[in-house]
N, C-alpha and C positions, 0 to 999 in steps of 0.2 A: 613637702611631705606628700600634698596632693600629686605632685608631679610623678612622685615614686608609684604611688596608684594606680595613675590613668597609663602608666610604663606597663605594670603590670597586667593592668586589664586588656591594654593592645597587644601585649604579647598572647596571652591566652586567647582572644580573638584571631589572631593569626593563626595561633596552633590550630585552633578549631576548624579556619578555614582550610588550611593544608589535608586536614583529616578528609574535610568534605571531598574538598578535589581530588585526593587522592582514592576515594573510593569509585570515581569514574575514571575508566583507563581512559590512555588517550588515543582518540578516536572514535570510541563509544558514544553514541548518540544521548542527547540528554533524557531523563525521563518523560520530561513534558512532552518532545517530540515523538517518543513512541508511543505514549499515551496518546498522543492527538492522533497517530498515524492510525494506530488501532481502531480510535474511536470512529475513526473517517469510515475506515472499511468495516465498521458495525453499523453503523449508519446507512451507509449505500446499500450495502449486502441485503440489511433489514428492510431498508425503505422499498426497495426493489422487491422482494420477495411477500411483502406485507401487500403491495400494490396487486401483485400477481396474485395473491389468495383471494383477495378483495374483489379482484375485477370480474366480469361478465364474459369474458373470453372463454370460449370451449377448451376442454382439458387439452385438446394437443396443442392448441396455439399456447396455452400455460405452457407445455412441456417444451416446447418451441423456445419460448424465450427463458426458459430455465437453464436450457442445455447452452444456450448464446451465452448465459451469464457466467457458467461454469465453465467453459470453453474458452471465454474471454478470459478470465482470472488465472486459468492456468496459461495460457499462450503469453498472457504480459508477464507473468513471473518467470516463465521458460525465458523470455527474451531478455529481460534484465537480466538473468543469471548469465546469459550466452555472452552478453557485450559487456557484462562488467569483467567476465572471466578472461576474455579478449583483451580488452583493456590491461588487466594484469598480467600479462602474458602466461595463464593459463591457457594449453591447450583446446581449441575449440574445432569441431570439424564444421567445414564449412555447409555440408548438406544439414547438419543442426543449426547451424546460425541463420540460415535459409528457411528451413522449415518453422522456427521461431516468427521469424518477421512474418512469412507467408500467414502462419495460423493467425497471429493478432491482426493484420488485416481481413483476414476472412471474417473474424470473429465479429469485428467493427462494421464492416459489408454487409454483413446477415443480419445487424442489429440493426441497419440502417435502412435496408431492404425490407425488412420487418414492417418496421415501425411505418417506413413512407407508403406500403402497401396495406397497412393494416385500417380498413375501412370501418370498422367497429369502435377503434378509439379517436377520441376528438384531438385536438390539437393539443391542449393542455396535457393529456393522459401521455402523448408521446414526448414530448419535451421532458414531463418527469420520468421516463424510462430512460430515458436517453442518458439523463442529467445523473440519474441514481447509477447508470449501468457505467459513464464516463468516471464518477466518483469513486466504483468500486474498484475499478482499473488500477487506477491512479495510487489510491490505499493500497492495493494487495503489491503493488511495486514499492512503496514506500515499506512496509513494513517486511518485506522481505529483505531490502537493504537495509534496513535497523539489524532485524536478526543476523545476518551477515556481519554487518560492521561490529556488533556486540560480540560476536564469536571471535572475529581477527583479533579486537582487541584484547582478549582475555587470552588470547593464545601468544600474544607478545610478552607476557609475563613468566 
């Protein structure tokens, strides 16, 4: 008798697991991965901006570093989209693909050059800005990838 009860419970658990698996479409990132990606983006951008706000730099220097962050985020997402489009056979012009690469390289170079020449920043501050910048770029790419994967998974149904 107890075996019958266990079998019924096992079937109920299997049905619940099937329902849970059906909620997330094939190819869609997990909620944990999406959350971690958004969290990393928020932490990276927030830390960078809070650091800028609290710094003793002149306003034009703060503007320079803010512009680099925005430029870097946009160029990283743009490049990720171009690379993925190309990989999936979606037409991407060579000029757009090249500009995306150049824009990312320029933004990273401007950040490195700016930090190298920033005489008012101590080495730990330079490291802080560099790491927050890199974390933000990586997280922006991941968030964009998650959005695209989720959209594609929904379109399949």
